[in-house]
N, C-alpha and C positions, 0 to 999 in steps of 0.2 A: 222137873228139870231134865233136859236131855243131855246125854254125854256127847262131847265133841271129840272128834279124832282127826285134827288137821295135821298137815305136814309143813305148813308155813303159817305164821300168824302175823298179819299187818295190824297196826294200831293207828287210829287217828291221833292227832297231837293235842289240838286246842279243845279244852273242856272234856277230854277223855283221859289224857295223861297229865297235862298241865292245865291249871285253873285260869283260863283266859278271861272268863266273866269277872272273876274277882280282881284280877290284875287290871282289867279295863276300868272297873269301877273305882279302884284305888287311884289309878292314873288320872281319871276325870276329876276325882276329889282333889288331887294335887293341882290340876289346872284351875279348879274353882278357887283354890286358895291363892294361886299365883297372880291372878288378875283381879285388880280392885273393882273392875266393872261388874263382878259377880256379887258384890256385897248385898244387893237387894234381891238377888235370885237364889232360891233354895237349890241346894245340891241336887236333890231328887229331880227337880225340873231340868237341870242341865243333863243329867244322866238319861232321863226319859226322852228328851228332845234328840240328843245325840244318838241314842240307840235307834230311834224311829228313822232318822235320816240316814244313818250309816247302813242300816239294813237294806233300805231301798237302793242306795248306791252300790252295795255289793251285788244286789240282784242285777242292776244294770251292767256292772262289770262282768258278772258271770255270763250275761247274754252278749258280751262283746260290744256293748253300745258306748262304753267309756273305757279310758285306760287308767292305769294306776295313779298317774299324776293328777288327773281330773278328780278321781275318787278322793285322794289326799287333800286336794284344795277344797272340794265342795263340802266335805263332811264337817269341817269347822266353819267354813264360811256361811253355810246355810244354817248351821246350828245357831251361830251368832246373830244372823239376820232374824231368825225365828224368835230369839230371846231379846231382840232389841239392842244388841251390843254391836259396836263398830266391827263390820266384817273384815276390815283391813288387818285386824289382828290375827287372821287365820294362819298366816305363815309362822308367826311366833307360837301360836297355840299348838300347831302341829308338831313343832320341834320340842316344845315343852312336854307335850303329852307323850311322845315316843321315848323321851329321856326318862320320865317318870314310870311309864308303862313297864319298861324292861326291868326296873328295879323291883317290881312286884311279882315277877314270875315265880311260881311254886307248883309243886305237884298237887294234883287232885288228891284229896284225903283217901288213903288206902291204895293208891295206884302204884306207888314206887316199888314196894316190896313184891307185889304181885307181878308187875312188869318184869322185874329182875328174876323172879322165879321161872316165869315162862320163857324169858330169854336164855336162861340156863338149860332149858330142856328142848326148846324149838328154835329153828331159824326164825328171826323176826325182822319186821320192817316197819316203816312209817309212811303213811300217805296223808298229806295235809294240804288243804286249801290255804292260800295266803301268799304274801309276797315273799320271794325267795330270801331277800336280805334279812328280813325279820325272822323268818322261820329257821334259817341257818344259824342265827345268833342263839336261838333257843336250843337248837340241836347241839351246838357246840357247848353251850353253858351247862347243859344237863347230861353231857357225855353220851348222847345217843349214837354218835359215830362209832363208838367203841363197842356197842352192844347190838347194832343192827347189821343185817346183810344188805338191805336196800332202803333208800330213802327217796320218796317221790313227792315233789312239791309242784302244786298245780301250775304256778307261773312258769316253771321250767318245762312243763309238758305242753302248755298252751291252752289247756281247758281246765275247768274246775269240776270237781265231783258235783253231781253224779254222772257226768258225761262218760259214756262207755269207753272212750279212748284212754282215759287215765286208769281205768280198771284193766283194760286189755294190756296196756303198757306194764302195769304192775304185775300182771299175771306172767308175762314173758320174763320179767326180772326174777320172779320167785322160782321159776324153772320147775314148777310142779303142776300136776293137773288142776285146773281151776276149781274143781269140786273139792279139792284138798286144802284150799286156802280158807282160813278164818280171818274175818275182819272185825275188829273191835272198835266201835265208835259211838258217838252220842247223838248224831243228827239223823232224824228219820229219813229225810229226803236225800241228804248227801251220802250217808253211810249205809243205812239199812236198805233203802230202795236201790241205791247205786250198787251196793255189794250183792244183793240178791239178783238184780238184772244181769250181773256178770257171772251168776251161777256159783257164787261163793257161799260159804257158811258165814253167818253174821251174828255177832253178839252185841246187843244193843244196850248201852249204858244209859239208863234213864230211870226217873222216878215217876210212878203213877201213869204209865202209858195208857192210851185208849185201848180198850179190849180188842178192837178190830185191828189196830196197828200192831199190837203185840203178837198177833198171829204170824206176821211175815218173818221176823228174825228167828233164828234157831234158838236163841236165848235172849231174854230180857232180864237185866240185873240192875241193882243199884248199890250192890256191895261187891267189891272186887274178889272177896273170898269165895263168892258164888261162881265167879268165872274160873277160879282155880279148881274148885270142886268139879265143875263140868269137864275139865280137862284131865281129871284124875291126878291132880298134883297135890 
């Protein structure tokens, strides 16, 4: 394990500090329960179908091919079509999902104390892909405005990670040399590749990484205590 000596630490938000995957699955379970149309459809099939469609739509959104409104409409509309359910329910489904999803937000196991320890010792910030309205609700609910120096949300910048523009913008906000910035994130493409292309240090939060991929970040870890140790905290 290599020691890290940053002057500024940025964190990704979803699935690094906050457990988005778990909240998403619980939100979909609530949608499954809400609509009688799902009585004959297993929850696992809804989750798998939604994930597949949503992933493709986010890729389209990231390339600028669709806007947020089309993404919101199509992710449930196309999921319902795929499952043989009336697609006209997509509007209600989207509202139901968002109401339930936000009730399930919680910290990733082990992240809170480590984040707070780091925020006590270093200036910290957040860089997150996602829709500004939703991400600001999370930021406000978990008190990140009080502990961070900078908050960067992709929709407000106009590009998504790993686009260089978002990392260049965050570098200027940090006001330190880019080589002195550490980025902590879970996505290989968005966080590790994006951060290293910006000439930042990167700590990759991951389990069982591919050996070749594990060579790129400065640190790969699945226990936040390891991140603390690497910072000599």
